[in-house]
mmCIF file of the C-alpha atoms, coordinates in Angstrom:
data_MODEL
# 
_entry.id   MODEL 
# 
loop_
_atom_site.group_PDB 
_atom_site.id 
_atom_site.type_symbol 
_atom_site.label_atom_id 
_atom_site.label_alt_id 
_atom_site.label_comp_id 
_atom_site.label_asym_id 
_atom_site.label_entity_id 
_atom_site.label_seq_id 
_atom_site.pdbx_PDB_ins_code 
_atom_site.Cartn_x 
_atom_site.Cartn_y 
_atom_site.Cartn_z 
_atom_site.occupancy 
_atom_site.B_iso_or_equiv 
_atom_site.pdbx_formal_charge 
_atom_site.auth_seq_id 
_atom_site.auth_comp_id 
_atom_site.auth_asym_id 
_atom_site.auth_atom_id 
_atom_site.pdbx_PDB_model_num 
ATOM 1   C CA . MET A 1 1   ? 75.439 11.898  42.455 1.00 0.00 ? 1   MET A CA 1 
ATOM 2   C CA . ASN A 1 2   ? 78.214 10.940  44.832 1.00 0.00 ? 2   ASN A CA 1 
ATOM 3   C CA . ILE A 1 3   ? 80.035 7.630   44.401 1.00 0.00 ? 3   ILE A CA 1 
ATOM 4   C CA . ILE A 1 4   ? 81.680 5.697   47.219 1.00 0.00 ? 4   ILE A CA 1 
ATOM 5   C CA . LYS A 1 5   ? 83.365 2.385   46.460 1.00 0.00 ? 5   LYS A CA 1 
ATOM 6   C CA . ASN A 1 6   ? 85.780 -0.035  48.067 1.00 0.00 ? 6   ASN A CA 1 
ATOM 7   C CA . GLU A 1 7   ? 88.598 0.072   45.519 1.00 0.00 ? 7   GLU A CA 1 
ATOM 8   C CA . LYS A 1 8   ? 90.832 -2.191  47.608 1.00 0.00 ? 8   LYS A CA 1 
ATOM 9   C CA . LEU A 1 9   ? 88.262 -4.994  47.631 1.00 0.00 ? 9   LEU A CA 1 
ATOM 10  C CA . ILE A 1 10  ? 87.601 -4.594  43.901 1.00 0.00 ? 10  ILE A CA 1 
ATOM 11  C CA . LYS A 1 11  ? 91.305 -4.937  43.067 1.00 0.00 ? 11  LYS A CA 1 
ATOM 12  C CA . ARG A 1 12  ? 91.771 -7.903  45.399 1.00 0.00 ? 12  ARG A CA 1 
ATOM 13  C CA . ASN A 1 13  ? 88.797 -9.803  44.004 1.00 0.00 ? 13  ASN A CA 1 
ATOM 14  C CA . GLY A 1 14  ? 89.868 -8.965  40.465 1.00 0.00 ? 14  GLY A CA 1 
ATOM 15  C CA . ARG A 1 15  ? 93.201 -10.668 41.152 1.00 0.00 ? 15  ARG A CA 1 
ATOM 16  C CA . ILE A 1 16  ? 91.392 -13.675 42.611 1.00 0.00 ? 16  ILE A CA 1 
ATOM 17  C CA . GLY A 1 17  ? 89.464 -13.987 39.361 1.00 0.00 ? 17  GLY A CA 1 
ATOM 18  C CA . GLN A 1 18  ? 92.660 -13.824 37.298 1.00 0.00 ? 18  GLN A CA 1 
ATOM 19  C CA . TRP A 1 19  ? 94.551 -16.389 39.346 1.00 0.00 ? 19  TRP A CA 1 
ATOM 20  C CA . THR A 1 20  ? 91.677 -18.872 39.570 1.00 0.00 ? 20  THR A CA 1 
ATOM 21  C CA . SER A 1 21  ? 91.232 -18.587 35.805 1.00 0.00 ? 21  SER A CA 1 
ATOM 22  C CA . LEU A 1 22  ? 94.888 -19.438 35.193 1.00 0.00 ? 22  LEU A CA 1 
ATOM 23  C CA . ALA A 1 23  ? 94.797 -22.214 37.780 1.00 0.00 ? 23  ALA A CA 1 
ATOM 24  C CA . GLY A 1 24  ? 91.643 -23.667 36.241 1.00 0.00 ? 24  GLY A CA 1 
ATOM 25  C CA . LEU A 1 25  ? 93.178 -23.740 32.767 1.00 0.00 ? 25  LEU A CA 1 
ATOM 26  C CA . ALA A 1 26  ? 96.346 -25.367 34.105 1.00 0.00 ? 26  ALA A CA 1 
ATOM 27  C CA . VAL A 1 27  ? 94.430 -28.065 35.970 1.00 0.00 ? 27  VAL A CA 1 
ATOM 28  C CA . LEU A 1 28  ? 92.188 -28.752 32.963 1.00 0.00 ? 28  LEU A CA 1 
ATOM 29  C CA . ALA A 1 29  ? 95.241 -29.026 30.721 1.00 0.00 ? 29  ALA A CA 1 
ATOM 30  C CA . GLY A 1 30  ? 96.825 -31.442 33.184 1.00 0.00 ? 30  GLY A CA 1 
ATOM 31  C CA . GLY A 1 31  ? 93.685 -33.547 33.241 1.00 0.00 ? 31  GLY A CA 1 
ATOM 32  C CA . MET A 1 32  ? 93.578 -33.703 29.452 1.00 0.00 ? 32  MET A CA 1 
ATOM 33  C CA . TYR A 1 33  ? 97.253 -34.683 29.310 1.00 0.00 ? 33  TYR A CA 1 
ATOM 34  C CA . ILE A 1 34  ? 96.719 -37.521 31.767 1.00 0.00 ? 34  ILE A CA 1 
ATOM 35  C CA . SER A 1 35  ? 93.642 -38.793 29.916 1.00 0.00 ? 35  SER A CA 1 
ATOM 36  C CA . PHE A 1 36  ? 95.578 -39.066 26.628 1.00 0.00 ? 36  PHE A CA 1 
ATOM 37  C CA . GLN A 1 37  ? 99.048 -40.027 27.822 1.00 0.00 ? 37  GLN A CA 1 
ATOM 38  C CA . LYS A 1 38  ? 98.261 -42.164 30.859 1.00 0.00 ? 38  LYS A CA 1 
ATOM 39  C CA . PRO A 1 39  ? 94.763 -43.620 30.455 1.00 0.00 ? 39  PRO A CA 1 
ATOM 40  C CA . GLU A 1 40  ? 95.417 -46.024 33.341 1.00 0.00 ? 40  GLU A CA 1 
ATOM 41  C CA . LEU A 1 41  ? 95.218 -42.957 35.630 1.00 0.00 ? 41  LEU A CA 1 
ATOM 42  C CA . PHE A 1 42  ? 91.685 -42.161 34.533 1.00 0.00 ? 42  PHE A CA 1 
ATOM 43  C CA . SER A 1 43  ? 90.480 -41.390 38.072 1.00 0.00 ? 43  SER A CA 1 
ATOM 44  C CA . TYR A 1 44  ? 93.169 -38.698 38.426 1.00 0.00 ? 44  TYR A CA 1 
ATOM 45  C CA . SER A 1 45  ? 92.214 -37.236 35.066 1.00 0.00 ? 45  SER A CA 1 
ATOM 46  C CA . LEU A 1 46  ? 88.557 -37.114 36.079 1.00 0.00 ? 46  LEU A CA 1 
ATOM 47  C CA . ALA A 1 47  ? 89.407 -35.448 39.393 1.00 0.00 ? 47  ALA A CA 1 
ATOM 48  C CA . ALA A 1 48  ? 91.562 -32.859 37.607 1.00 0.00 ? 48  ALA A CA 1 
ATOM 49  C CA . LEU A 1 49  ? 88.788 -32.066 35.144 1.00 0.00 ? 49  LEU A CA 1 
ATOM 50  C CA . LEU A 1 50  ? 86.308 -31.643 38.000 1.00 0.00 ? 50  LEU A CA 1 
ATOM 51  C CA . VAL A 1 51  ? 88.631 -29.350 39.970 1.00 0.00 ? 51  VAL A CA 1 
ATOM 52  C CA . GLY A 1 52  ? 89.434 -27.385 36.817 1.00 0.00 ? 52  GLY A CA 1 
ATOM 53  C CA . PHE A 1 53  ? 85.748 -26.905 36.070 1.00 0.00 ? 53  PHE A CA 1 
ATOM 54  C CA . LEU A 1 54  ? 85.087 -25.672 39.613 1.00 0.00 ? 54  LEU A CA 1 
ATOM 55  C CA . LEU A 1 55  ? 87.994 -23.227 39.368 1.00 0.00 ? 55  LEU A CA 1 
ATOM 56  C CA . THR A 1 56  ? 86.678 -21.841 36.077 1.00 0.00 ? 56  THR A CA 1 
ATOM 57  C CA . GLN A 1 57  ? 83.273 -21.304 37.703 1.00 0.00 ? 57  GLN A CA 1 
ATOM 58  C CA . VAL A 1 58  ? 84.922 -19.391 40.554 1.00 0.00 ? 58  VAL A CA 1 
ATOM 59  C CA . SER A 1 59  ? 86.962 -17.322 38.097 1.00 0.00 ? 59  SER A CA 1 
ATOM 60  C CA . MET A 1 60  ? 83.825 -16.573 36.071 1.00 0.00 ? 60  MET A CA 1 
ATOM 61  C CA . TYR A 1 61  ? 82.030 -15.377 39.222 1.00 0.00 ? 61  TYR A CA 1 
ATOM 62  C CA . TYR A 1 62  ? 84.857 -13.023 40.206 1.00 0.00 ? 62  TYR A CA 1 
ATOM 63  C CA . GLY A 1 63  ? 85.649 -12.018 36.632 1.00 0.00 ? 63  GLY A CA 1 
ATOM 64  C CA . ASN A 1 64  ? 82.075 -10.969 35.884 1.00 0.00 ? 64  ASN A CA 1 
ATOM 65  C CA . ARG A 1 65  ? 81.987 -8.757  38.969 1.00 0.00 ? 65  ARG A CA 1 
ATOM 66  C CA . PHE A 1 66  ? 85.521 -7.505  39.500 1.00 0.00 ? 66  PHE A CA 1 
ATOM 67  C CA . GLY A 1 67  ? 87.557 -8.317  36.387 1.00 0.00 ? 67  GLY A CA 1 
ATOM 68  C CA . ARG A 1 68  ? 86.678 -7.148  32.933 1.00 0.00 ? 68  ARG A CA 1 
ATOM 69  C CA . SER A 1 69  ? 85.787 -3.500  32.452 1.00 0.00 ? 69  SER A CA 1 
ATOM 70  C CA . PRO A 1 70  ? 83.235 -2.038  32.459 1.00 0.00 ? 70  PRO A CA 1 
ATOM 71  C CA . ARG A 1 71  ? 82.451 -3.818  35.706 1.00 0.00 ? 71  ARG A CA 1 
ATOM 72  C CA . PRO A 1 72  ? 78.917 -3.862  37.174 1.00 0.00 ? 72  PRO A CA 1 
ATOM 73  C CA . ASP A 1 73  ? 79.743 -0.935  39.476 1.00 0.00 ? 73  ASP A CA 1 
ATOM 74  C CA . GLU A 1 74  ? 81.059 1.073   36.514 1.00 0.00 ? 74  GLU A CA 1 
ATOM 75  C CA . LYS A 1 75  ? 77.946 0.325   34.468 1.00 0.00 ? 75  LYS A CA 1 
ATOM 76  C CA . LEU A 1 76  ? 75.707 1.388   37.352 1.00 0.00 ? 76  LEU A CA 1 
ATOM 77  C CA . ASP A 1 77  ? 77.691 4.613   37.796 1.00 0.00 ? 77  ASP A CA 1 
ATOM 78  C CA . ALA A 1 78  ? 77.355 5.397   34.087 1.00 0.00 ? 78  ALA A CA 1 
ATOM 79  C CA . GLY A 1 79  ? 73.646 4.599   34.067 1.00 0.00 ? 79  GLY A CA 1 
ATOM 80  C CA . LEU A 1 80  ? 72.938 6.880   37.028 1.00 0.00 ? 80  LEU A CA 1 
ATOM 81  C CA . LYS A 1 81  ? 75.246 9.704   35.966 1.00 0.00 ? 81  LYS A CA 1 
ATOM 82  C CA . GLY A 1 82  ? 73.400 13.004  36.158 1.00 0.00 ? 82  GLY A CA 1 
ATOM 83  C CA . LEU A 1 83  ? 71.361 12.330  39.294 1.00 0.00 ? 83  LEU A CA 1 
ATOM 84  C CA . PRO A 1 84  ? 71.423 15.213  41.808 1.00 0.00 ? 84  PRO A CA 1 
ATOM 85  C CA . GLY A 1 85  ? 74.070 15.458  44.497 1.00 0.00 ? 85  GLY A CA 1 
ATOM 86  C CA . ASP A 1 86  ? 71.713 14.279  47.240 1.00 0.00 ? 86  ASP A CA 1 
ATOM 87  C CA . PHE A 1 87  ? 71.930 10.763  45.760 1.00 0.00 ? 87  PHE A CA 1 
ATOM 88  C CA . VAL A 1 88  ? 74.784 8.526   46.923 1.00 0.00 ? 88  VAL A CA 1 
ATOM 89  C CA . ILE A 1 89  ? 75.725 5.141   45.496 1.00 0.00 ? 89  ILE A CA 1 
ATOM 90  C CA . PHE A 1 90  ? 77.842 2.737   47.559 1.00 0.00 ? 90  PHE A CA 1 
ATOM 91  C CA . HIS A 1 91  ? 79.775 -0.133  45.987 1.00 0.00 ? 91  HIS A CA 1 
ATOM 92  C CA . TYR A 1 92  ? 81.119 -2.916  48.229 1.00 0.00 ? 92  TYR A CA 1 
ATOM 93  C CA . SER A 1 93  ? 81.362 -0.559  51.198 1.00 0.00 ? 93  SER A CA 1 
ATOM 94  C CA . THR A 1 94  ? 78.165 -1.524  53.052 1.00 0.00 ? 94  THR A CA 1 
ATOM 95  C CA . SER A 1 95  ? 76.591 -4.839  54.022 1.00 0.00 ? 95  SER A CA 1 
ATOM 96  C CA . VAL A 1 96  ? 75.234 -5.195  50.450 1.00 0.00 ? 96  VAL A CA 1 
ATOM 97  C CA . PRO A 1 97  ? 77.245 -4.951  47.203 1.00 0.00 ? 97  PRO A CA 1 
ATOM 98  C CA . HIS A 1 98  ? 75.435 -2.002  45.596 1.00 0.00 ? 98  HIS A CA 1 
ATOM 99  C CA . LEU A 1 99  ? 73.285 0.521   47.436 1.00 0.00 ? 99  LEU A CA 1 
ATOM 100 C CA . VAL A 1 100 ? 71.655 3.816   46.479 1.00 0.00 ? 100 VAL A CA 1 
ATOM 101 C CA . ILE A 1 101 ? 70.247 6.273   48.988 1.00 0.00 ? 101 ILE A CA 1 
ATOM 102 C CA . GLY A 1 102 ? 68.596 9.555   48.149 1.00 0.00 ? 102 GLY A CA 1 
ATOM 103 C CA . PRO A 1 103 ? 65.241 11.326  48.110 1.00 0.00 ? 103 PRO A CA 1 
ATOM 104 C CA . ALA A 1 104 ? 63.903 8.227   46.305 1.00 0.00 ? 104 ALA A CA 1 
ATOM 105 C CA . GLY A 1 105 ? 64.586 6.104   49.388 1.00 0.00 ? 105 GLY A CA 1 
ATOM 106 C CA . VAL A 1 106 ? 66.941 3.235   50.144 1.00 0.00 ? 106 VAL A CA 1 
ATOM 107 C CA . TRP A 1 107 ? 67.447 0.910   47.190 1.00 0.00 ? 107 TRP A CA 1 
ATOM 108 C CA . ILE A 1 108 ? 69.586 -2.185  46.804 1.00 0.00 ? 108 ILE A CA 1 
ATOM 109 C CA . LEU A 1 109 ? 70.749 -2.571  43.207 1.00 0.00 ? 109 LEU A CA 1 
ATOM 110 C CA . MET A 1 110 ? 71.100 -6.142  41.950 1.00 0.00 ? 110 MET A CA 1 
ATOM 111 C CA . PRO A 1 111 ? 72.983 -6.021  38.619 1.00 0.00 ? 111 PRO A CA 1 
ATOM 112 C CA . TYR A 1 112 ? 72.704 -8.818  36.038 1.00 0.00 ? 112 TYR A CA 1 
ATOM 113 C CA . HIS A 1 113 ? 74.792 -8.997  32.869 1.00 0.00 ? 113 HIS A CA 1 
ATOM 114 C CA . GLN A 1 114 ? 72.725 -11.678 31.109 1.00 0.00 ? 114 GLN A CA 1 
ATOM 115 C CA . LYS A 1 115 ? 71.279 -10.988 27.676 1.00 0.00 ? 115 LYS A CA 1 
ATOM 116 C CA . GLY A 1 116 ? 68.445 -12.536 25.689 1.00 0.00 ? 116 GLY A CA 1 
ATOM 117 C CA . HIS A 1 117 ? 64.843 -13.035 26.751 1.00 0.00 ? 117 HIS A CA 1 
ATOM 118 C CA . ILE A 1 118 ? 64.399 -12.899 30.535 1.00 0.00 ? 118 ILE A CA 1 
ATOM 119 C CA . ILE A 1 119 ? 60.967 -13.915 31.749 1.00 0.00 ? 119 ILE A CA 1 
ATOM 120 C CA . TYR A 1 120 ? 59.239 -14.318 35.109 1.00 0.00 ? 120 TYR A CA 1 
ATOM 121 C CA . THR A 1 121 ? 56.948 -17.325 35.094 1.00 0.00 ? 121 THR A CA 1 
ATOM 122 C CA . ASN A 1 122 ? 55.752 -19.855 37.666 1.00 0.00 ? 122 ASN A CA 1 
ATOM 123 C CA . ASN A 1 123 ? 57.372 -17.840 40.460 1.00 0.00 ? 123 ASN A CA 1 
ATOM 124 C CA . ARG A 1 124 ? 60.803 -18.064 38.810 1.00 0.00 ? 124 ARG A CA 1 
ATOM 125 C CA . TRP A 1 125 ? 63.020 -15.824 36.710 1.00 0.00 ? 125 TRP A CA 1 
ATOM 126 C CA . LYS A 1 126 ? 64.266 -17.707 33.644 1.00 0.00 ? 126 LYS A CA 1 
ATOM 127 C CA . MET A 1 127 ? 66.285 -17.186 30.483 1.00 0.00 ? 127 MET A CA 1 
ATOM 128 C CA . SER A 1 128 ? 64.474 -18.532 27.450 1.00 0.00 ? 128 SER A CA 1 
ATOM 129 C CA . GLY A 1 129 ? 65.191 -19.066 23.758 1.00 0.00 ? 129 GLY A CA 1 
ATOM 130 C CA . GLY A 1 130 ? 68.501 -19.065 21.931 1.00 0.00 ? 130 GLY A CA 1 
ATOM 131 C CA . GLY A 1 131 ? 68.663 -22.693 20.794 1.00 0.00 ? 131 GLY A CA 1 
ATOM 132 C CA . PHE A 1 132 ? 71.363 -25.254 21.539 1.00 0.00 ? 132 PHE A CA 1 
ATOM 133 C CA . LEU A 1 133 ? 74.329 -22.851 21.547 1.00 0.00 ? 133 LEU A CA 1 
ATOM 134 C CA . GLN A 1 134 ? 72.698 -20.461 23.997 1.00 0.00 ? 134 GLN A CA 1 
ATOM 135 C CA . ASN A 1 135 ? 71.692 -23.363 26.252 1.00 0.00 ? 135 ASN A CA 1 
ATOM 136 C CA . TYR A 1 136 ? 75.283 -24.631 26.151 1.00 0.00 ? 136 TYR A CA 1 
ATOM 137 C CA . LEU A 1 137 ? 76.611 -21.205 27.148 1.00 0.00 ? 137 LEU A CA 1 
ATOM 138 C CA . ARG A 1 138 ? 74.169 -21.037 30.047 1.00 0.00 ? 138 ARG A CA 1 
ATOM 139 C CA . ILE A 1 139 ? 75.690 -24.199 31.454 1.00 0.00 ? 139 ILE A CA 1 
ATOM 140 C CA . PHE A 1 140 ? 79.382 -23.613 30.763 1.00 0.00 ? 140 PHE A CA 1 
ATOM 141 C CA . GLY A 1 141 ? 79.936 -19.972 29.852 1.00 0.00 ? 141 GLY A CA 1 
ATOM 142 C CA . GLN A 1 142 ? 77.315 -17.757 31.465 1.00 0.00 ? 142 GLN A CA 1 
ATOM 143 C CA . GLU A 1 143 ? 76.021 -17.487 34.994 1.00 0.00 ? 143 GLU A CA 1 
ATOM 144 C CA . GLY A 1 144 ? 72.388 -18.285 35.549 1.00 0.00 ? 144 GLY A CA 1 
ATOM 145 C CA . LEU A 1 145 ? 69.974 -15.894 37.197 1.00 0.00 ? 145 LEU A CA 1 
ATOM 146 C CA . GLY A 1 146 ? 69.707 -17.968 40.335 1.00 0.00 ? 146 GLY A CA 1 
ATOM 147 C CA . ARG A 1 147 ? 66.908 -16.922 42.705 1.00 0.00 ? 147 ARG A CA 1 
ATOM 148 C CA . PRO A 1 148 ? 66.738 -13.096 42.646 1.00 0.00 ? 148 PRO A CA 1 
ATOM 149 C CA . ASP A 1 149 ? 63.761 -13.157 45.001 1.00 0.00 ? 149 ASP A CA 1 
ATOM 150 C CA . LEU A 1 150 ? 65.720 -14.988 47.687 1.00 0.00 ? 150 LEU A CA 1 
ATOM 151 C CA . ASP A 1 151 ? 68.807 -12.865 47.048 1.00 0.00 ? 151 ASP A CA 1 
ATOM 152 C CA . ALA A 1 152 ? 66.727 -9.703  47.500 1.00 0.00 ? 152 ALA A CA 1 
ATOM 153 C CA . GLU A 1 153 ? 65.226 -10.982 50.748 1.00 0.00 ? 153 GLU A CA 1 
ATOM 154 C CA . HIS A 1 154 ? 68.699 -11.830 52.048 1.00 0.00 ? 154 HIS A CA 1 
ATOM 155 C CA . HIS A 1 155 ? 70.176 -8.444  51.108 1.00 0.00 ? 155 HIS A CA 1 
ATOM 156 C CA . ILE A 1 156 ? 67.242 -6.550  52.612 1.00 0.00 ? 156 ILE A CA 1 
ATOM 157 C CA . ALA A 1 157 ? 67.482 -8.540  55.849 1.00 0.00 ? 157 ALA A CA 1 
ATOM 158 C CA . MET A 1 158 ? 71.250 -7.927  56.055 1.00 0.00 ? 158 MET A CA 1 
ATOM 159 C CA . LEU A 1 159 ? 70.901 -4.191  55.490 1.00 0.00 ? 159 LEU A CA 1 
ATOM 160 C CA . LYS A 1 160 ? 68.001 -3.903  57.916 1.00 0.00 ? 160 LYS A CA 1 
ATOM 161 C CA . LYS A 1 161 ? 70.017 -5.691  60.589 1.00 0.00 ? 161 LYS A CA 1 
ATOM 162 C CA . PHE A 1 162 ? 72.964 -3.359  59.945 1.00 0.00 ? 162 PHE A CA 1 
ATOM 163 C CA . LEU A 1 163 ? 70.797 -0.243  60.252 1.00 0.00 ? 163 LEU A CA 1 
ATOM 164 C CA . GLU A 1 164 ? 69.074 -1.493  63.399 1.00 0.00 ? 164 GLU A CA 1 
ATOM 165 C CA . LYS A 1 165 ? 72.493 -2.033  64.965 1.00 0.00 ? 165 LYS A CA 1 
ATOM 166 C CA . HIS A 1 166 ? 73.848 1.416   64.072 1.00 0.00 ? 166 HIS A CA 1 
ATOM 167 C CA . SER A 1 167 ? 70.742 3.607   64.227 1.00 0.00 ? 167 SER A CA 1 
ATOM 168 C CA . GLU A 1 168 ? 70.904 4.011   68.025 1.00 0.00 ? 168 GLU A CA 1 
ATOM 169 C CA . GLY A 1 169 ? 67.161 3.936   68.411 1.00 0.00 ? 169 GLY A CA 1 
ATOM 170 C CA . GLY A 1 170 ? 66.433 5.823   65.192 1.00 0.00 ? 170 GLY A CA 1 
ATOM 171 C CA . THR A 1 171 ? 63.895 4.568   62.705 1.00 0.00 ? 171 THR A CA 1 
ATOM 172 C CA . VAL A 1 172 ? 64.902 2.192   59.931 1.00 0.00 ? 172 VAL A CA 1 
ATOM 173 C CA . PRO A 1 173 ? 63.528 3.353   56.571 1.00 0.00 ? 173 PRO A CA 1 
ATOM 174 C CA . GLU A 1 174 ? 61.871 1.047   54.079 1.00 0.00 ? 174 GLU A CA 1 
ATOM 175 C CA . ILE A 1 175 ? 64.457 -0.905  52.095 1.00 0.00 ? 175 ILE A CA 1 
ATOM 176 C CA . GLN A 1 176 ? 63.682 -2.027  48.559 1.00 0.00 ? 176 GLN A CA 1 
ATOM 177 C CA . ALA A 1 177 ? 65.570 -3.902  45.851 1.00 0.00 ? 177 ALA A CA 1 
ATOM 178 C CA . VAL A 1 178 ? 65.594 -3.661  42.076 1.00 0.00 ? 178 VAL A CA 1 
ATOM 179 C CA . MET A 1 179 ? 67.026 -6.083  39.522 1.00 0.00 ? 179 MET A CA 1 
ATOM 180 C CA . THR A 1 180 ? 69.113 -4.063  37.071 1.00 0.00 ? 180 THR A CA 1 
ATOM 181 C CA . PHE A 1 181 ? 70.042 -5.590  33.716 1.00 0.00 ? 181 PHE A CA 1 
ATOM 182 C CA . THR A 1 182 ? 73.181 -3.970  32.344 1.00 0.00 ? 182 THR A CA 1 
ATOM 183 C CA . ASN A 1 183 ? 73.270 -5.627  28.910 1.00 0.00 ? 183 ASN A CA 1 
ATOM 184 C CA . ASN A 1 184 ? 71.540 -3.697  26.137 1.00 0.00 ? 184 ASN A CA 1 
ATOM 185 C CA . GLU A 1 185 ? 70.688 -6.980  24.385 1.00 0.00 ? 185 GLU A CA 1 
ATOM 186 C CA . VAL A 1 186 ? 68.128 -8.034  26.959 1.00 0.00 ? 186 VAL A CA 1 
ATOM 187 C CA . GLU A 1 187 ? 64.357 -8.319  26.676 1.00 0.00 ? 187 GLU A CA 1 
ATOM 188 C CA . LEU A 1 188 ? 62.450 -8.293  29.951 1.00 0.00 ? 188 LEU A CA 1 
ATOM 189 C CA . ASP A 1 189 ? 59.082 -9.865  30.589 1.00 0.00 ? 189 ASP A CA 1 
ATOM 190 C CA . PRO A 1 190 ? 58.588 -9.331  34.348 1.00 0.00 ? 190 PRO A CA 1 
ATOM 191 C CA . GLY A 1 191 ? 54.993 -10.550 34.376 1.00 0.00 ? 191 GLY A CA 1 
ATOM 192 C CA . ASP A 1 192 ? 53.665 -10.467 37.929 1.00 0.00 ? 192 ASP A CA 1 
ATOM 193 C CA . SER A 1 193 ? 57.067 -10.515 39.618 1.00 0.00 ? 193 SER A CA 1 
ATOM 194 C CA . PRO A 1 194 ? 56.973 -8.971  43.102 1.00 0.00 ? 194 PRO A CA 1 
ATOM 195 C CA . LEU A 1 195 ? 60.553 -7.815  42.507 1.00 0.00 ? 195 LEU A CA 1 
ATOM 196 C CA . MET A 1 196 ? 61.157 -4.754  40.348 1.00 0.00 ? 196 MET A CA 1 
ATOM 197 C CA . ALA A 1 197 ? 63.222 -5.418  37.202 1.00 0.00 ? 197 ALA A CA 1 
ATOM 198 C CA . LEU A 1 198 ? 64.599 -2.648  34.975 1.00 0.00 ? 198 LEU A CA 1 
ATOM 199 C CA . LYS A 1 199 ? 67.100 -2.134  32.195 1.00 0.00 ? 199 LYS A CA 1 
ATOM 200 C CA . ILE A 1 200 ? 70.052 0.056   33.110 1.00 0.00 ? 200 ILE A CA 1 
ATOM 201 C CA . LYS A 1 201 ? 68.829 2.802   30.776 1.00 0.00 ? 201 LYS A CA 1 
ATOM 202 C CA . GLN A 1 202 ? 65.538 2.989   32.726 1.00 0.00 ? 202 GLN A CA 1 
ATOM 203 C CA . LEU A 1 203 ? 67.106 3.277   36.156 1.00 0.00 ? 203 LEU A CA 1 
ATOM 204 C CA . LYS A 1 204 ? 67.921 6.991   36.286 1.00 0.00 ? 204 LYS A CA 1 
ATOM 205 C CA . GLU A 1 205 ? 64.425 8.084   35.257 1.00 0.00 ? 205 GLU A CA 1 
ATOM 206 C CA . PHE A 1 206 ? 62.960 5.598   37.727 1.00 0.00 ? 206 PHE A CA 1 
ATOM 207 C CA . PHE A 1 207 ? 64.871 7.221   40.597 1.00 0.00 ? 207 PHE A CA 1 
ATOM 208 C CA . ARG A 1 208 ? 63.972 10.707  39.417 1.00 0.00 ? 208 ARG A CA 1 
ATOM 209 C CA . ASN A 1 209 ? 60.290 9.810   39.518 1.00 0.00 ? 209 ASN A CA 1 
ATOM 210 C CA . LYS A 1 210 ? 60.636 8.209   42.943 1.00 0.00 ? 210 LYS A CA 1 
ATOM 211 C CA . ALA A 1 211 ? 62.480 11.284  44.237 1.00 0.00 ? 211 ALA A CA 1 
ATOM 212 C CA . ARG A 1 212 ? 59.402 13.400  43.530 1.00 0.00 ? 212 ARG A CA 1 
ATOM 213 C CA . GLU A 1 213 ? 57.629 11.366  46.213 1.00 0.00 ? 213 GLU A CA 1 
ATOM 214 C CA . LYS A 1 214 ? 60.269 12.521  48.741 1.00 0.00 ? 214 LYS A CA 1 
ATOM 215 C CA . LYS A 1 215 ? 60.695 9.157   50.427 1.00 0.00 ? 215 LYS A CA 1 
ATOM 216 C CA . LEU A 1 216 ? 63.534 10.572  52.538 1.00 0.00 ? 216 LEU A CA 1 
ATOM 217 C CA . GLY A 1 217 ? 64.133 14.126  53.739 1.00 0.00 ? 217 GLY A CA 1 
ATOM 218 C CA . SER A 1 218 ? 67.507 15.852  53.981 1.00 0.00 ? 218 SER A CA 1 
ATOM 219 C CA . LEU A 1 219 ? 67.912 15.227  57.720 1.00 0.00 ? 219 LEU A CA 1 
ATOM 220 C CA . GLU A 1 220 ? 67.255 11.504  57.330 1.00 0.00 ? 220 GLU A CA 1 
ATOM 221 C CA . LEU A 1 221 ? 69.635 11.334  54.374 1.00 0.00 ? 221 LEU A CA 1 
ATOM 222 C CA . ASP A 1 222 ? 72.371 13.006  56.413 1.00 0.00 ? 222 ASP A CA 1 
ATOM 223 C CA . ARG A 1 223 ? 71.831 10.512  59.226 1.00 0.00 ? 223 ARG A CA 1 
ATOM 224 C CA . LEU A 1 224 ? 71.994 7.516   56.880 1.00 0.00 ? 224 LEU A CA 1 
ATOM 225 C CA . ASN A 1 225 ? 75.059 8.840   55.086 1.00 0.00 ? 225 ASN A CA 1 
ATOM 226 C CA . LYS A 1 226 ? 76.896 9.193   58.382 1.00 0.00 ? 226 LYS A CA 1 
ATOM 227 C CA . ILE A 1 227 ? 75.957 5.637   59.347 1.00 0.00 ? 227 ILE A CA 1 
ATOM 228 C CA . PHE A 1 228 ? 77.116 4.103   56.056 1.00 0.00 ? 228 PHE A CA 1 
ATOM 229 C CA . GLN A 1 229 ? 80.296 6.135   55.769 1.00 0.00 ? 229 GLN A CA 1 
ATOM 230 C CA . ASN A 1 230 ? 81.423 5.828   59.381 1.00 0.00 ? 230 ASN A CA 1 
ATOM 231 C CA . SER A 1 231 ? 80.484 2.235   60.204 1.00 0.00 ? 231 SER A CA 1 
# 
């Protein structure tokens, strides 16, 4: 498998995560100082705490993706190591964050680091169980799942638009997305989810099985590789 990634963007966003983390801690500390030492300035203290909280959320977003190692792209690379050379994985170098193309087709990878019990119910992906502490961490220390279905639709639409623009009249292959959970301490209950969800350790075998269906031939793969690497 060939790996293509935007190292410059990864380093830049990693620094953003570091600086927003430090700024958030400084602002929170300032807010706490004001609340204890100058209670008459309560409104300033409250504003500082709010800004500090927002900065920590930004730093958590960037830190989870571009900061601490192994990063999502590194985990995906490790999980797919051993796939044949006609597979290519792109990180932050196309219109979607993580993309795999190969005989198995065109797949957008949507990595999630959450652990615990992940369930699809009532048309929503949710994290369940864990008691008070786990619920607290979901609010203040761990990103939620959001709306993977809407994220997938957005990514697919973006990539389709990109390919239509650069294909010069060529056909646009089917684009699919798969939720990929990179934490070994996760239990998945996908139910009737229309969106594929796999653990990282299942991903390589999944692509090997799909490759047997020969979704894309060598000529089409060459064409797509040229588009993604030269656009």
